[in-house]
C-alpha positions in Angstrom: -15.4 21.5 -9.0 -13.2 21.2 -5.9 -14.6 19.8 -2.7 -13.5 19.9 0.9 -13.4 16.1 1.3 -13.4 12.9 -0.8 -14.0 9.7 1.1 -12.7 6.6 -0.8 -14.0 3.2 0.2 -13.1 -0.1 -1.6 -16.0 -2.5 -1.7 -15.8 -6.3 -2.3 -18.8 -8.4 -1.4 -20.1 -6.2 1.4 -23.8 -6.1 0.4 -25.0 -6.6 4.0 -23.0 -3.6 5.3 -23.6 -1.0 2.6 -26.9 0.6 3.7 -25.7 1.0 7.3 -22.3 2.3 6.2 -23.8 5.1 4.1 -26.3 6.0 6.8 -23.4 6.3 9.3 -21.3 8.3 6.9 -24.1 10.8 6.3 -24.7 11.1 10.1 -21.0 11.8 10.7 -20.4 14.2 7.8 -23.5 16.3 7.7 -22.7 18.2 11.0 -19.3 19.2 9.7 -20.7 21.4 6.8 -17.9 20.1 4.5 -18.6 19.8 0.9 -17.9 16.1 0.2 -18.2 13.1 -2.0 -18.3 9.5 -1.1 -16.5 7.3 -3.7 -17.3 3.6 -3.4 -15.0 1.6 -5.6 -16.6 -1.8 -6.3 -13.8 -4.3 -6.8 -16.0 -6.5 -9.1 -18.2 -7.8 -6.3 -20.3 -10.9 -7.0 -22.8 -10.8 -4.2 -25.1 -8.1 -5.5 -23.2 -5.1 -4.0 -23.1 -3.4 -7.3 -26.8 -3.5 -7.9 -27.6 -2.3 -4.4 -25.1 0.6 -4.7 -26.7 1.7 -8.0 -30.1 2.0 -6.2 -28.5 3.8 -3.2 -27.2 6.5 -5.4 -30.7 8.0 -5.6 -30.9 8.2 -1.8 -27.4 9.7 -1.3 -26.5 12.5 -3.8 -22.9 12.6 -2.6 -22.4 9.0 -3.6 -20.2 8.2 -6.6 -19.7 4.6 -7.7 -16.7 3.2 -9.5 -16.6 -0.4 -10.6 -13.3 -2.2 -11.5 -13.7 -4.3 -14.6 -12.1 -7.3 -12.8 -11.3 -8.2 -9.2 -7.9 -6.4 -8.6 -7.4 -5.9 -4.9 -7.5 -3.0 -2.4 -4.5 -1.0 -3.7 -5.8 -0.7 -7.3 -9.3 0.1 -5.9 -7.8 3.0 -3.9 -5.7 4.1 -6.9 -9.0 4.4 -8.9 -10.5 6.4 -6.1 -7.5 8.7 -5.9 -7.7 9.5 -9.6 -11.4 10.2 -9.5 -11.3 12.3 -6.2 -12.1 16.0 -6.3 -11.6 16.8 -2.6 -8.7 18.8 -1.1 -8.6 16.1 1.6 -8.9 12.4 0.9 -10.0 9.9 3.5 -9.8 6.2 3.1 -11.6 3.5 5.1 -13.0 -0.1 4.8 -16.6 -1.0 4.0 -16.9 -3.7 6.6 -18.1 -1.2 9.4 -15.1 -2.0 11.6 -13.9 1.5 11.0 -16.2 4.1 12.7 -17.2 7.0 10.5 -17.4 9.2 13.6 -13.6 9.3 13.6 -13.4 11.0 10.2 -13.6 14.6 11.6 -10.8 13.8 14.1 -8.4 12.8 11.4 -9.4 15.6 9.1 -9.0 18.3 11.9 -5.6 16.8 12.8 -4.6 17.0 9.2 -5.6 20.6 9.0 -3.4 21.4 12.0 -0.3 21.1 9.9 0.2 17.5 8.7 0.1 15.8 5.3 -1.0 12.4 6.4 -2.9 11.2 9.5 -3.2 7.5 10.1 -5.6 5.7 12.4 -4.4 3.5 15.2 -6.8 0.7 16.2 -5.4 0.5 19.8 -8.3 -1.5 21.1 -8.6 -3.8 18.1 -11.6 -6.2 17.9 -10.1 -9.1 15.9 -8.9 -12.5 16.9 -5.9 -12.7 19.2 -3.8 -14.4 16.5 -4.5 -11.7 14.0 -3.8 -9.0 16.6 -0.5 -10.7 17.6 0.7 -11.0 14.0 -0.2 -7.4 13.4 1.7 -6.2 16.4 4.8 -8.1 15.4 4.6 -6.9 11.8 4.0 -3.3 12.9 7.0 -3.4 15.2 9.3 -4.7 12.3 7.8 -2.1 9.9 8.6 0.7 12.4 12.2 -0.3 12.4 12.4 -1.0 8.7 10.8 2.3 7.6 11.8 4.5 10.6 8.2 5.9 10.6 6.7 5.9 14.1 3.3 4.4 13.4 1.7 1.8 15.6 -0.8 0.5 13.0 0.3 0.5 9.4 -2.6 -1.7 8.4 -5.4 0.6 9.5 -7.4 1.6 6.5 -8.8 4.7 8.1 -6.3 7.4 7.0 -6.5 11.1 5.9 -4.3 12.6 3.2 -3.8 16.0 1.7 -4.6 15.6 -2.0 -1.4 17.4 -3.0 0.9 14.7 -1.5 -0.8 12.0 -3.6 -0.3 13.8 -6.9 1.9 11.7 -9.1 1.7 8.6 -6.8 0.8 5.4 -8.7 -0.1 2.8 -6.0 0.5 -0.8 -7.0 0.8 -4.3 -5.4 0.1 -4.0 -1.7 1.3 -0.4 -1.5 -1.8 0.9 0.4 -0.3 -0.4 3.7 3.0 1.3 3.3 1.8 4.5 1.6 2.3 6.7 4.7 5.8 5.4 5.1 6.5 6.0 1.4 5.1 9.6 1.6 7.2 10.2 4.8 10.3 9.2 2.8 9.3 11.9 0.3 9.1 14.5 3.1 5.5 14.4 4.1 4.6 15.2 7.7 2.9 12.1 9.4 0.7 11.9 12.5 -1.3 9.2 14.1 -4.6 9.2 16.1 -6.3 6.6 18.1 -9.5 5.5 16.4 -12.4 3.2 17.3 -12.5 -0.4 16.0 -15.6 -2.5 15.9 -16.1 -6.3 15.5 -17.3 -7.4 12.1 -21.0 -8.2 12.3 -21.8 -9.0 8.7 -20.0 -10.3 5.7 -16.8 -12.3 5.5 -13.3 -11.1 6.3 -11.0 -10.8 3.3 -7.9 -11.5 5.4 -7.3 -15.2 5.9 -4.3 -17.3 6.7 -2.9 -16.8 3.2 -2.7 -13.1 3.9 -0.8 -13.8 7.1 1.8 -15.8 5.1 2.4 -12.7 2.9 3.3 -10.4 5.8 7.1 -11.3 5.8 7.2 -10.6 2.1 5.4 -7.3 2.6 8.1 -6.3 5.1 10.9 -7.2 2.8 9.2 -5.2 0.0 8.8 -2.2 2.2 12.4 -2.2 3.3 13.7 -2.5 -0.3 11.3 0.0 -1.8 11.9 2.8 0.7 15.7 2.4 0.5 16.2 1.6 -3.1 13.1 2.2 -5.1 14.7 5.3 -6.7 18.2 3.8 -6.9 17.9 0.0 -7.5 21.4 -0.1 -8.9 22.8 0.7 -5.5 21.3 -2.4 -4.0 21.8 -4.8 -6.9 25.1 -3.2 -7.9 26.3 -3.6 -4.3 25.5 -7.3 -4.3 27.1 -7.7 -7.7 30.3 -5.9 -6.5 30.4 -8.3 -3.4 30.1 -11.3 -5.7 32.8 -10.1 -8.1 35.1 -9.2 -5.2 34.6 -12.6 -3.7 35.3 -14.3 -7.0 38.5 -12.3 -7.5 39.8 -13.0 -4.0 39.2 -16.8 -4.3 40.8 -16.8 -7.8 43.8 -14.9 -6.4 44.1 -17.4 -3.5 44.0 -20.4 -5.8 46.6 -18.8 -8.1 49.0 -17.9 -5.3 48.6 -21.3 -3.6 49.4 -23.0 -6.9 52.4 -20.9 -7.8 54.1 -20.6 -4.4 52.8 -23.3 -2.1 52.5 -26.3 -4.4 48.7 -26.3 -4.6 46.7 -27.7 -7.5 45.2 -25.5 -10.2 42.0 -27.5 -10.6 40.2 -26.9 -7.3 36.6 -26.8 -6.1 37.3 -23.2 -5.1 37.4 -22.3 -8.8 33.9 -23.5 -9.2 32.8 -21.3 -6.2 34.7 -18.4 -7.8 32.8 -18.9 -11.1 29.5 -19.0 -9.4 30.2 -15.8 -7.5 31.4 -14.1 -10.6 28.2 -15.1 -12.5 26.1 -14.0 -9.5 27.8 -10.6 -9.5 27.4 -10.0 -13.2 23.8 -11.0 -13.1 23.1 -8.6 -10.2 24.7 -5.7 -12.0 22.8 -6.6 -15.2 19.5 -6.7 -13.2 20.4 -3.3 -11.6 20.9 -1.8 -15.0 17.6 -3.3 -16.2 15.8 -2.0 -13.1 17.2 1.5 -13.7 15.9 1.4 -17.3 12.4 0.3 -16.1 12.5 3.1 -13.5 13.3 5.6 -16.2 10.5 4.4 -18.4 8.1 4.6 -15.5 9.3 8.1 -14.6 8.6 9.3 -18.1 5.0 7.8 -18.0 3.8 8.3 -14.4 0.2 7.5 -15.2 0.7 3.7 -15.8 -2.4 2.4 -14.0 -2.9 -1.0 -12.4 -6.7 -1.0 -12.9 -9.4 -0.5 -15.4 -12.6 1.1 -14.1 -15.8 2.7 -15.2 -18.1 5.1 -13.3 -21.6 4.0 -12.9 -24.2 6.7 -13.2 -27.3 7.1 -11.0 -30.0 4.5 -11.7 -33.2 6.0 -13.0 -36.3 5.9 -10.7 
């Protein structure tokens, strides 16, 4: 049965926030009249979140609970929710109560005015100054790298038309760049300012280690959006540069030895050999990447998670 809205929320050790979260969601969604489901994807929590959610299913009929078999991260949790969703519109958000459920109708109504993706913008963000600073810098670089004019790629509160997510298999940290990826496929993207609240309970999942990964996320985004469908163009181009450099150095050493009295055994020949090997390896990797891409294209439902749906607990 198709529904108007599917709300997908990854959960990892958020026991203290879950009851209030569901109460706020019910308060925000009931006045809309939309048929909806709330899919909470438990990412193998260890703080009792799973047991609490199973009891809350009796209080909230719209609640569906998925549990990942092992702790996998936010992107696989969202992927599980996308596969299970039955709504024509899919909204994602965090379970830590920093996203405000009252902003959901704003995003959905904007989506219905002619967009495929609407992303939230936490303009007045309630996090530490360091985290906000790093986020601003990362978002600025991402805007340039992706050519998608979003101020806040990291905001979890987003709305999607279900149709644009068909065939998408999120992996790694793709949830942050999903709007940019969809924009590269032709989707219409919009952004709306949303409220942001300080975390009152639970522990943030974003520490210093996550900050260190930001530069690698940016590199991954740049590469994926430009070359994810044609990896041979990137790797083959590097390979061609290496082989060209090797050929030019070898030609120089040969001409110098034949006409200018230079020696044949030269450190330049070592450099030429290294460049030639680098070029051949890049071309070989490009061919291997193309083969993997072909295999993925012929089996688009390779999943990065294993999940089971937990049924309503008996009274």
